ZALUM-599214 format. One record per residue (C-alpha): residue in three letters; z, x, y; residue number from 0. Coordinates in steps of 0.001 Angstrom, whole numbers, plus 500000, padded with zeros to 6 digits. Each point is the difference from the previous one (the first is absolute). Layout:
<rs>
   aa      pz      px      py    i
  ALA       Z       X       Y  NUM
...
</rs>
This chain:
<rs>
   aa      pz      px      py    i
  UNK  565183  284803  030444    0
  UNK  498510  503175  501531    1
  UNK  497620  497920  502122    2
  UNK  502854  497779  501187    3
  UNK  502134  502999  500947    4
  UNK  497041  501556  501795    5
  UNK  499580  496801  502008    6
  UNK  503650  500177  501036    7
  UNK  499361  503299  501774    8
  UNK  496625  499032  501516    9
  UNK  500160  500307  503776   10
  UNK  499094  496742  501783   11
  UNK  498206  500111  503323   12
  UNK  502198  499772  503105   13
  UNK  501353  496463  500296   14
  UNK  497630  498912  497213   15
  UNK  502523  497302  499099   16
  UNK  503174  498749  501640   17
  UNK  502801  497989  498410   18
  UNK  502479  499736  502875   19
  UNK  500199  496209  499880   20
  UNK  500913  499980  496293   21
  UNK  503092  502094  500622   22
  UNK  501375  497383  502361   23
  UNK  498851  496790  498311   24
  UNK  500532  500650  496268   25
  UNK  503333  498296  499097   26
  UNK  501472  502934  498079   27
  UNK  498743  502708  502345   28
  UNK  501069  498153  503137   29
  UNK  503489  499672  498519   30
  UNK  500153  503725  499283   31
  UNK  498581  500830  503436   32
  UNK  502641  497811  501653   33
  UNK  502726  501770  498037   34
  UNK  498626  503346  501222   35
  UNK  499975  498701  503592   36
  UNK  503642  498967  499739   37
  UNK  501298  503215  498418   38
  UNK  501702  501706  502969   39
  UNK  499843  503472  498475   40
  UNK  496294  500506  499256   41
  UNK  496823  500461  502067   42
  UNK  497554  498057  497841   43
  UNK  498957  496648  501443   44
  UNK  502195  500357  503103   45
  UNK  501785  502879  501650   46
  UNK  503597  500441  498906   47
  UNK  502650  498095  501916   48
  UNK  501372  502966  501944   49
  UNK  496576  500799  501453   50
  UNK  499232  496337  500751   51
  UNK  503193  499761  502052   52
  UNK  498905  502954  502146   53
  UNK  496447  498690  500208   54
  UNK  500851  496457  501082   55
  UNK  502527  501296  502538   56
  UNK  497331  502275  501480   57
  UNK  497365  497229  500075   58
  UNK  502430  497615  501703   59
  UNK  500938  502537  502654   60
  UNK  496558  501548  500528   61
  UNK  498258  496668  500549   62
  UNK  502889  498172  501657   63
  UNK  500125  497257  497397   64
  UNK  502138  496971  500703   65
  UNK  499760  496292  500852   66
  UNK  496483  499293  501210   67
  UNK  498415  502851  498008   68
  UNK  497360  499115  497416   69
  UNK  499617  502188  496901   70
  UNK  497549  499819  497077   71
  UNK  500678  501884  496764   72
  UNK  496817  500425  497941   73
  UNK  500764  500541  496322   74
  UNK  503564  498905  500667   75
  UNK  501199  499887  496377   76
  UNK  503457  498408  499677   77
  UNK  500682  500228  503735   78
  UNK  502042  503188  500047   79
  UNK  498480  501074  503305   80
  UNK  499225  496549  501379   81
  UNK  503505  498598  499622   82
  UNK  501592  503180  501332   83
  UNK  497826  499799  503124   84
  UNK  500703  496261  500342   85
  UNK  503705  500808  500360   86
  UNK  499108  501255  503487   87
  UNK  498964  496456  500889   88
  UNK  496277  500782  499757   89
  UNK  497808  497303  498424   90
  UNK  498533  501540  496850   91
  UNK  496989  498903  497933   92
  UNK  499570  501673  496619   93
  UNK  496756  499870  498009   94
  UNK  499720  500993  496334   95
  UNK  497947  499219  496895   96
  UNK  503035  499699  497729   97
  UNK  501455  496502  499837   98
  UNK  503101  501358  498282   99
  UNK  500649  502457  502839  100
  UNK  499273  497458  502737  101
  UNK  502415  497475  498475  102
  UNK  502702  502671  499802  103
  UNK  499452  500986  503630  104
  UNK  500060  496402  501213  105
  UNK  503168  499209  498038  106
  UNK  501806  502980  501526  107
  UNK  498864  498984  503497  108
  UNK  501213  496421  499531  109
  UNK  503337  501159  498589  110
  UNK  500622  502213  503015  111
  UNK  498541  497646  502609  112
  UNK  497338  502506  501093  113
  UNK  496933  499175  502143  114
  UNK  497573  501110  497280  115
  UNK  497263  498224  498059  116
  UNK  498087  501294  497004  117
  UNK  496458  499124  498928  118
  UNK  498324  500569  496662  119
  UNK  496649  501142  501318  120
  UNK  497593  502909  499741  121
  UNK  500351  501918  503247  122
  UNK  496372  501130  499678  123
  UNK  498878  496450  500757  124
  UNK  503066  498543  501751  125
  UNK  499287  498606  503446  126
  UNK  502711  498029  501795  127
  UNK  498748  499907  503571  128
  UNK  503334  501530  501065  129
  UNK  500664  503249  501817  130
  UNK  502838  502393  499183  131
  UNK  501776  502661  502021  132
  UNK  500495  502173  496928  133
  UNK  498115  500087  496707  134
  UNK  501276  502195  497173  135
  UNK  498480  501100  496683  136
  UNK  502602  502092  498206  137
  UNK  499992  502046  496785  138
  UNK  496492  501403  500457  139
  UNK  498196  496788  499091  140
  UNK  496859  500840  501938  141
  UNK  499081  502944  497779  142
  UNK  500047  497855  496862  143
  UNK  497011  498058  501316  144
  UNK  496312  500774  499578  145
  UNK  498202  500978  503230  146
  UNK  498521  496525  500519  147
  UNK  503398  498377  499500  148
  UNK  501640  502476  502363  149
  UNK  497561  498851  502666  150
  UNK  500920  496385  499238  151
  UNK  503711  500789  500239  152
  UNK  499552  501730  503345  153
  UNK  497970  497093  501350  154
  UNK  502883  497714  499024  155
  UNK  502227  502221  502118  156
  UNK  497570  500052  502921  157
  UNK  499692  496217  500024  158
  UNK  503784  499454  499979  159
  UNK  501307  502657  502401  160
  UNK  501162  498747  503377  161
  UNK  499048  501822  503172  162
  UNK  502319  502995  500175  163
  UNK  500894  499585  496308  164
  UNK  500336  502771  497422  165
  UNK  499024  500507  496370  166
  UNK  502302  502277  497973  167
  UNK  499028  501195  496527  168
  UNK  500168  503025  497733  169
  UNK  497508  501807  497785  170
  UNK  499880  502798  497442  171
  UNK  499048  503468  501255  172
  UNK  498059  503049  498768  173
  UNK  503335  501581  499053  174
  UNK  500610  497044  497700  175
  UNK  496534  500439  498496  176
  UNK  500709  503690  499342  177
  UNK  502875  498970  497743  178
  UNK  497822  497734  497800  179
  UNK  499282  501452  496553  180
  UNK  497361  498710  497608  181
  UNK  501588  499021  496691  182
  UNK  500076  497424  497230  183
  UNK  503156  498835  498302  184
  UNK  500695  497421  497332  185
  UNK  503084  498030  498988  186
  UNK  500879  496823  498112  187
  UNK  501202  497486  502603  188
  UNK  498966  502432  502751  189
  UNK  502389  499839  502992  190
  UNK  502692  498159  498039  191
  UNK  498165  496728  499505  192
  UNK  498676  499755  503554  193
  UNK  496487  498951  499034  194
  UNK  500598  497151  497538  195
  UNK  502865  497899  498642  196
  UNK  499167  500787  496364  197
  UNK  499097  503165  498075  198
  UNK  497149  502149  501263  199
  UNK  498657  503544  500104  200
  UNK  499300  501488  503399  201
  UNK  497838  502853  501278  202
  UNK  500439  501356  503526  203
  UNK  497173  502180  501325  204
  UNK  499979  501646  503436  205
  UNK  496751  501025  501721  206
  UNK  499357  502017  503158  207
  UNK  496948  499518  502225  208
  UNK  499930  503166  502045  209
  UNK  497399  499256  502657  210
  UNK  501394  496517  500654  211
  UNK  503702  501008  500087  212
  UNK  500439  497162  497524  213
  UNK  502126  499669  496860  214
  UNK  500135  497425  497236  215
  UNK  502706  499103  497519  216
  UNK  498363  497908  497286  217
  UNK  502113  498142  497448  218
  UNK  498338  498822  496773  219
  UNK  502280  497517  498253  220
  UNK  499352  499042  496350  221
  UNK  501767  496819  498885  222
  UNK  499562  498275  496611  223
  UNK  497730  497318  501479  224
  UNK  498371  501704  503000  225
  UNK  499296  503238  501854  226
  UNK  500434  500271  503750  227
  UNK  499338  502779  502506  228
  UNK  501712  500392  503362  229
  UNK  498819  502249  502820  230
  UNK  502350  501439  502608  231
  UNK  497853  501726  502620  232
  UNK  501542  502135  502741  233
  UNK  497885  501031  502967  234
  UNK  501508  502995  501795  235
  UNK  499312  500353  503721  236
  UNK  500009  502645  502674  237
  UNK  500905  498921  503533  238
  UNK  496309  500348  500853  239
  UNK  498767  497849  497113  240
  UNK  502452  497165  500643  241
  UNK  499163  500181  503697  242
  UNK  496323  499430  499180  243
  UNK  500764  496917  497899  244
  UNK  502253  498587  502710  245
  UNK  497364  500474  502690  246
  UNK  497389  498213  497886  247
  UNK  502305  496950  500014  248
  UNK  500654  500074  503732  249
  UNK  503347  501790  499727  250
  UNK  501215  503319  501338  251
  UNK  502857  502136  498732  252
  UNK  502616  500523  502665  253
  UNK  502309  502210  497979  254
  UNK  500088  501816  496649  255
  UNK  503480  500241  498467  256
  UNK  501566  501373  496858  257
  UNK  501048  496612  498640  258
  UNK  500762  496398  500957  259
  UNK  503503  501019  501056  260
  UNK  498631  501995  502938  261
  UNK  500316  503533  498605  262
  UNK  497715  502673  501538  263
  UNK  496644  500588  498335  264
  UNK  500155  502634  497256  265
  UNK  496667  501186  498518  266
  UNK  501840  501071  496838  267
  UNK  501342  496478  499334  268
  UNK  498252  497868  497331  269
  UNK  499543  497171  502520  270
  UNK  500044  499223  503713  271
  UNK  500223  496966  502259  272
  UNK  497828  498688  502806  273
  UNK  500594  497813  503032  274
  UNK  496750  498345  501061  275
  UNK  499017  497558  502719  276
  UNK  496864  498102  501027  277
  UNK  497407  502098  501815  278
  UNK  500215  499228  503708  279
</rs>
């Protein structure tokens, strides 16, 4: 038992393993993730409803969205942003790994007669041959990816942005990293049954990687018939570090903001937003 507990607190190398796809494709987890998306009062899988309303209103006005506009939402989830933007008349394409979320988004769009389509695809490899006036990646998705996958995501953006188009996304900041505390906690049915439909014991361990501005929340889940481990990596960026990654993909930041609702940049905020465009 001592050796097993020691292993639970062993620090893995940065991005040594990723399990992002499992969160969105496992039947039980995808159901719980969808429920978190749809809860209007929490900032877990999506921003809470009050913020989304401000954010989609700002996006619509800032980029002049309406009939004839083309929008892509990478990591669209259940279409909370995509369908709101489609109400302007813009043609929206949402891309997400989760079939459950994509079906929910498409059903809502059909019910409301919105010009939106939703694809169950991996946006790291998705290539449609289309060009979009606006591409969004909301809820700090980029920082959950390993460096190689971030490059792949940004190349997806580069290959789909129209001339004069914009890419809007948000990331975690050094102020957010400063608030991360290393800890381990244990509970039966950790997070109220989030991780499995039956009984289990869960361990949640948080690690900080100082020089990389990287954090990890690792969840070790012990069920009667199996043990699973999930890794939630969060890369924190400075404006300079995200600028470097954008430039490597042929993109340039045109504006640094406080959030995806257009607030001014605040270095004390746990996250910030970026508007980027293809390098001229």
